[in-house]
N, C-alpha and C positions, 0 to 999 in steps of 0.2 A: 377442625380437627377431629370433631367427634364422629365423623363418618368414615375417617381415616382407617385402614386395615393395618394393624399393628402385627410385626412378626416377633417381636422381643419386647418383654417387661423388665423394666429395671426396677428393682426394690432396694430401698435404702432407708437408712434413719436421717432425717432433715436437721433436727435441731439437738444441740446439746441437751443432757438430761435436766441441768438447771434452768433451762427456758432460754439459754443464750444464743449465741449466734449459730450459724450453720457449721455441721460438722464436716469433717475431713471426707465422710463417706459421701456427703452430698456433692462436694468439688469432684470426687473421683466418678461419681454418676453422671454429674453433667459433662464431663470430659469424654466419659464414654459414649453418651447419648449424640455429642456432635461429631465423634469419630465413625459411631454407626450411621449417622445421616451423610457424611461426606462420601462414605463408601456404598452408599444406595441401599442401606438397611432402615426400614422404619420399625422406630422403637417407642414405647409408652415411657415418658419421663414426666412424673407429676408436676415438677416445678415449672413446666411449659404446657403440659397437656390437660391439667384439671381446669376446667373453664367456667364451671357452675358449682352451686353449693350442693348439687346432689353427687358429691365425690363418691361416695359408697357405690352407687349405680355405675359411673364411669370407671372405677378401679375393677369393679367385677366384668364389666364389658372388655375391658382392655386384657383381663386375665384370660377370659374366654377365647378371645382372638389370638393371643400369642402362642407361638410354638415353643418359644425358649424363654426361661426366666433366669435373669441374672441377678443374685443377691450379692450387692457390694457392702464389704464390711470392714472396719478396722479394729473393732473389739466385738467380743461375744456379746455384750449387753445390747450393743447396737442392733445386731442381727435378730436378737430376741425380744426388740420393742414391739409393742402391741400391732401396729399396723405391717410392719415388716414381717414378723411370724406369721400374721393372717394370710399374707399375700404367698409367703412360700409353703405353709401347710396346705392351703387350700388348692394351690397349684400342683402339690406333690400328692393330694387325695384324687386329683383328677387323672393323674397318670397312672395311680394303682388301680383305680376303677376303671381304667382304659377309656375314659372319656377324652383323654390325649395319648394315644397310643404311640405317637412319635414326639411327645413332648419331652423337653430337656429342662434339667435345673443345673446351673453352673455359679459356682462362687467366684467372686473377684476381690482378692483380699491385700490388704496392704499392713505390714506391722504384725501379723500374725499368721500361724500356720493353719493348714486345714483341720489339724487335730483339736485347735481351740475353738473352732466354730462349735454351734449347737450341734447336739447329737444327730439330729435327722438330716445335717448338712455335710457331715464329715467323709462321707465315702463318695461323695459326687464329684464330678471333674471340677478342678479349681486352676485358677490362674491369678499370679501375683501382678501387682499394679505395674510392674516393669514389663510384663508379657502382654500388653494390649493388642499389640500386631498379632500375635498368636491366638489371642482370644477371637479377635474379630476374623481371623481366617478360619477358626473352627466353626464359629457361628455361620459363616458364609457356606461352608461344607455342609453343615446340618439343613441349610435352607436351600442347599442345591444351586449356591448361586457364584460358586468359586470357579474363576477360569485361569487362574494363575495370575491375573493383575495384581500390581503391586498395591497393598494397605497403605492407605493414606492416612498419617496421624496429625491432626493439628494441634497447636500449642494449648496450654492451660490458660484459664483465664486470667491468672494472676501475672503469667508473662506477658499476655497480651497488654494487660494494663501497663506493666513496666515499659514494655516497647512504646505504647501510647505516651506515657510521660517523657520518655526520651524523645520521642517525635515531637511532643509539644514544645519542648526544649529548644530542638534543632528549630521549629518553625518560627518561634520568637527572634531567634539569632538571624535565620534566614530574612524575616522582615526589617530588622534593623539593616541588615547588609542590602536589601532592598531600598529602603529609604535614601541610604548613602549613595545607592549607584543610581535612584531616580534624580536626587540632586545634581549629580555628576550630568546625568543623560539631559536633563533640562537646560544646564549650562551649555553642553556641547550642541543641544537643539537651537538654542539662542544664537551661538556662533555661525551654526549651519544656515538658519535662517538670513543672518546678515549676510553670509557669504552668496546664498541663492538670491537674495535681493541684488547684490551687487553684480552678479551674473546675468540676472534677468535684464537690467538696465543695460548691460554690454551687449546682450542679445537683440535688445530693442533698438539700440543705437546702429548695430550691423544690419537688422532687418531694415532701418530707414534708409541707410546708406545703399543697401541691396536695392531697394525699390526705387530710389532716385537713379541709380545706374540703369535698370530695367527702362524706366521712362525715356532717359535719355537715348538708349539704344532704339527704342521704338520711334522716338522722334526722328533719328538720324535714317531709320530704315523708311519711314514715311517720305523723308525728303529725297532718299536714292530713288525710290519708285516714281517720285514727281518727277525729277531729273531725267529719269529714262523715258517718261511719257514725252517729255519736252524734246528730248533728242530724237525719238522716232518722227514726231511732227515736224520738227525743223528740218531732217535729213529729207523726209518727203516732200516739203515744200522747195527746199533747194534743188533737188533734182527737176522738180517741175519747172522752176524759173530757168534752170539751165537750158533745157529743151526749148523754151520759149523765146527765142532769139530775139524777136520782134520788141519784146517788153522787158529784157534782162541784160543786163550789162555784166562785163567780164568783172568791173570792180564790186558789184553786188554779189556775185557769186564768191569771190574772193572773202567778202566780208562773212558771207554765210560759212565759208571753211574756216575761218578764224574763229567763228561763234562754237561750230561743232567741236574744234579742237579744244576750246577752253573747257567745253561741257565733258569731253573724254578725260581731260585733266583731272576736273572735279572728281569724275567717277574714279579715276585711279588713286587719287589722293584720299578716297573715302575707303579704299580696300582695307586697309589696316584697322580700322573703327567698327567695321560691319560685319556680323556673323553671316555670310553668305550661305551656308550650309543652313542655318535655321530660316533664314530669310527665304530662301528658295521653298523648302518644304512647306511653309506655311503659306506661301503666295502662289506658287505653281505645282507643288507636288500633288500626290494621290492619297494623302494621309485620310485616315478613315476613324469614326467614333465606334468604340468599343462598349458594349454594354454586358456584365456579368452578375450572375447571381450567385452569393454565398449562402450556404446552408450551414448553420453551427447550432450547438447544443449549450443549454444553460448550466448544465451540469460543470462544464469546465472552461467556458467563456463568457464574458462580460460584454453585454451588446453596446455600451458607450464605449468600452476600448476598440471593439470591432471597426465602429464608426470612424474613430480617430485614425486607427492604423490603414483602414482601407482609404480613407481621404489622403493620407500622406502617400500611400502606394500608387494611388491614381496619379498625383501630380508628379512623382518621381519617375514613374514609369513613362509617362507622356514626354518629360523632358530629355528622357535617355533614348526616346524610338521616334525617329521621324516620320515613320510610316502610321502613327497614331496620333490624332487631333486630342482624343479625350477617352478617360475610361470612367464609365459609370457603374458601380458596384452596388446591386440591392441585396439587403441581408435580412435573411429569414431566420428567426430562432425557434427553436423547439427541443423537445427531447429525444435526440437521435443518438442513442449510444450503441445499438446495433443497426446495421443497415443491410437488408437483404434486396433481393429481386422486386419484391413488392412494393418497397419503397423507393427504388431507384428513380421511378418517373417524377416522383416529386421533389427530388434533389437538385440543388442549382449545379452549375458549372464548376463549383468547388464545394466541397462537403468535407464534413468530419465524419469518422467511421472508425470501428473497433478493429483490432486487427484480426480476429477470427471470422470477419466478414470477407476478407482477402478472398478466398479460394472461390467462394459462390460468385463473387463480383467478377473475378477475373476470368473464370471458366466460361461464363456468359457474356465476357467482353462487354461489360458494363461500366468499367472504368479504364482509364488510359495508363499504361506503364510508364514509367520513367526511363526513357531512351538517350537523352543526351547529358543528364548532369547525375547520375546514380551517386558518383563519389561524393557530392555534396551531403546526400544523406548520411553516408558513413562518416564524413568528417565531422557533420553536426553532431550526431548522437553516437558515435561508436558502432562497431559492426554487430556486437549482441542486440542492441535495440534496434538497429537497421534490418536486422534479420527478420524482425517481427512483421516486418512489410513486405517480406521477399517472398515469390511463389513463382515457380515454373521458370526459373531463369532471369525473373525481373522484380525491380523494387517498383511498388505501387503508390508511394506516399511519402510525406514528411511528418515524422513522431513529433508531437509536442506534448504530450502528458504521458506518464507510464500508467501500467493498468497490471493488476494480478499479480504482485511480487511479494516475496515473503522478506520480512526483515525481523530483528530481534528487540523484544522489550526486556528490561531486567530491573531489579531492584538495587539501587544505588548503594544502600546500605550494606548490601552483601557482597556486590561486585564493583571494582573500580573500572574506570575506561581502559585501563590497559589489561584487566581481567578479560574483558570481553572480546579482545580482539584474536584470543585462541580458545578453541573449545576445550582442548586437553587441559589448559590451566583451569578453565571453570570447573571442570569435572574432578579435579585434583582436590578443590575445596570440600570440606566437610561442615555441613550444616545440620547434623543430627538428622532429625524427622523432614527436613525441608528438601524437596527435590532439587537438584541442580538446574536441571532443563526438563521443558515440557513441549509437547506439540501435539495436535490433532494427528489422528491415524489415517485420515483420508489420503488417496493416493496423491492428490494434489499438493498434499504437503511431505509425505514421506519419499516422494520421487526425488527430493533433494538429495537423500544419501546417494542415489545412482547417478545424478547430473554433477554431483561434486567430483566423481571420478572421471567427468568427460564422458559419461554415456550418451548414447543416441538413442532416441525413441521415435521411430516411423519418421524419420526427417525427410522433409519435403513430400510428406504424404506416402512415402515409399514403405508399405510394411515390412519389407525384406530387411530394412535396415533397423535393428533393435539389438543393442549390446548391453542390455541390462543383465546379462550373464557373464560378462567379461570377470576376468581375475581381480581387477581393481574392485569392482562392484562388490564381489563374494567378500573381498577384505573389508570393505566399508560395512557391509551387513553384519560380519562377526565383530567389529568394533562395535555395533549398536548393542549387539546380543551380549557381549562383555560387559556393557556399562548399563543393562536395563535397570540396574538398581539406583543409578543417579539420573537416568534419563526416562521420564515418563511420557510414553505414546499411547493415548487412549482417546475414544471417541465418546466415553461415557462420563468423563470429568469435565466439570465448568472451569476451565484453566484461570480464566480472568478473577472469578470468586475465590479460587485456591491461592492465587497471587496476592489478593487483598487480604486473605486470611494468614498469609504469611507462610504458606505450605510448598509454594514454588518460588526459585530464585530468578528464572529466565524462561522466557517461553518464544517459540518461533511462530509466527502469525503475519497475515496481510497487513499491508500499511493503512488498509481502510478501518482496521479495529483501534487505531492509535488512541482515539477518545476515551474507549472503554478502560484500556490499561493506564492512561492518565488519571482517570478518576479513581480507579482502584488503588493505585500506588502513591497518588499525591506527589509531596516532596519528594519520595524516592523513585520518582519515574525515570527512566533512562532508556534510551532507544539507541542503536546501533545498526549498521548492515550485519549480514551474517558474518560469524568468525571463520578462521581458518581454522582447520583440523589437521592433526598429523596421523596418518595410518599406515602402519606396516613400514614406518621409516619416512613416508613420503607425504609432503604437506601439500594440501589442497585449499583453495578458496570455495567455500560452500557456495553452491550455484543452485537455483530454483527455477520453476516456471515463471515466466513474467511475459509483458505485452505491452501494448501502447493503444494510444487514441491518435489518429494520424489525420491529415488532409490529402484528399485524393481527388482527382478530375474525372468528371463525369465524361463518360464516351461520346455523349450526344452534344458537348460543347461544340459550337462553333469556332470557339477562339482558344484553342487548346495552349497555344503558346504563352498567351497573356493568362490564362487561368493557371499554368503550372508556375509562373513567376509568382503569382498572388499566393498559391498554396506554400510555396518555398519561403515567401516574406513572412506569412502568418506563423510559420514554424521556427523562424529565426530566433536567434539568440536574444536580440533585442525586443522583440514581442514577447518571448517566453518570460523574460524577465518583469516585463510590465505585467503580464498576466497573473505571475505570482505575486506581485505587490498588490494587486487589487483584489484577488479572490482565493490567493493561498494555492492555487494549481502549482503542483510538482513539476518543474521543467524536466526536460530529455536533454538540453543542449549541455554537452559535457565541458564546455568552457566556463559555464556558470559554476561549475566547483571550485573554482579560483575566486569566486564573488564573495566579498565580506558578509554582505545581506544573508546569501544563502547559508555560508558557512556558521552563521550565528543562530540559524534554526536547525536543531540536531535531526529533528525528524525528516524536514526534506533533505538535508545533505545525506543522511543514511539511505533514504529511498534513491536518490540520485546515484549514491557510489553503488548501490546494489545493482543499479540499472547495467552496469558493466560486466554482469555475472548472471546472466539469464537465459532461458532457453525457451523459445516459442513453442507453442503447440496449437495443433489444429484441432478440430473436433474427433475425439478418439471413441472407439466404439465404447458403448456403456459397458458392456462386459468385461472390457478391460479394467475399469474403474474399480469394480467389485472385485475381481479376481486379483488384481494387484494389491489391493488393500488386505484382503484375506491372507495371501502368501506372505507380506510383510508382518502382519500380526504374528504368525506362526513363528517366523523367524526371530522376532523380538521376544517372544515369551518364551522361547527354548523349545517348542513342540517340534520343530524341526532342529535337529542337533546340527551343532557347527560343520561337522564333517560331511554332512548332505545338504548344505545350503548350494554348493555349486550344481549337483545334478538336479537340484528341484528348481533352480533357477533357469536352467537351461530347457527342462521340461516345459514351464511355463512360457517361456520366450517363443518356443515352438508353436504352442497353442494360440499365442496371440497373434501371431503372423498369420494364422488360418481365420481369425476373426473377421 
């Protein structure tokens, strides 16, 4: 802190005159210091910044550095205390002697008027304690830092302590509730274990019966083959004997025919007991052995789960396909989030990849398109998620995990579950200095306001398809501009920290940031899919950029049919649920939205529901990201007037098409 450059020096009386506790002046100064910090202004506050016994030297150094001195006061005698007076008088002398040609002294008062201040401070710029937002804005203007961004005002320490007391009370109540719930859960688990034990015993009995039946059929099959062999030999011998008249009598031929007839009867009687299709394929068919390599990533998959599922797949596929004797699957694990042409040679017959790799792989014919069962992809994950694997008229894989989607985090002490279903309801609530909603100003985030109104951005890689200047988009941005006092959109504010400090009620952010918000909000952590919003009388579901991880089939595979069957199985509802239960990977299978385990996990449930309202994007021009963000910020702040939004959007859309 000693080497930090201070722009503002806060001068105040710390203790009461009788040597008692801290003054009200100190509390006001502390709150002002925190407010300046939150808004990006460095300020010297002796309670925090006096680190050594050489306080006189530190104070003089800070006074030399500061361009602005704020004198805090609740009564005249406090402002004339020895050190306070020393600070503002020496600062004032520096201004008069032109050592600080741009220096400013400001008074920040409570319970008194500027006329009641010491004579040397009466004619200076002054603000009351309830005008702190105007004070910070004034300081920013002096320092050349004001850009029109909304000023953030944190709560007083006393308010924080009261909130902490209430939180502690709620925590104790929650602990008691959790204890009761734990007892109930233990009883349910005991009953469930008993049920599972019973089911396992039944499964083992059924498996034993099945094994016995398979052995019986195998013995019958061996017997059938032996009878066939004997029949051929006997027939051959009978014909030979018939032609050898000198050695064979009619009676012997008759006996032979009787024996042959009996064998035929045995064969006919065995028909109902033997699976001829299976026996023929195993004994006389041209079935082959298939070997595949599966390449997967540690981030989303569990190796032991893959071995279990691949073993099951191999057995099931062999049973259902007579032309395949066996399926051997070699599993290779690694960190393969993004696959490009440099990696493709090291990938197996089936591999997992990121949706933004699709264009490059497809253009170079490195992966097979799905040509026979594309409806299976849509039925599994829904059209929006399926579209993230769609390119140039084809689907290229089976999504098994979502990627890059926004959801909403909120403070449950401020919003209810019903409140967060509608953005309009959220914005109608008043929390004083607390912002109703916040989001980062990057184009990845703010494009949500366009997609919500069903706008398109370079769909299918075609730059001529961009409707970010539609009438609906114009109304959406007018809505944001009209609510910019309640909606904070900035790239310079730490949203998570502000939520922790009670300055923001809800935030739109990626689902990967969940742990940060859980830590910040504690027992008040809430999560939901993006809300609906009514704009100009029309209600929309908020929609955002989104993508997926999916299984694809390598174009070099010699067994694409079996490989596609494996890819489809590994992304199936059954495997997705097991993957979630083992390592928490969020599923994409829409049918799992009705699963009780998924419903009991608010974060996973919110991510899955948002998966129905996403827009995929390919690699966009770098200039687009920057230009789009700057345009949105100018509209949000009001630099571009409401009546000019349409023309500005159209102008920028035309320039984007030329990028």
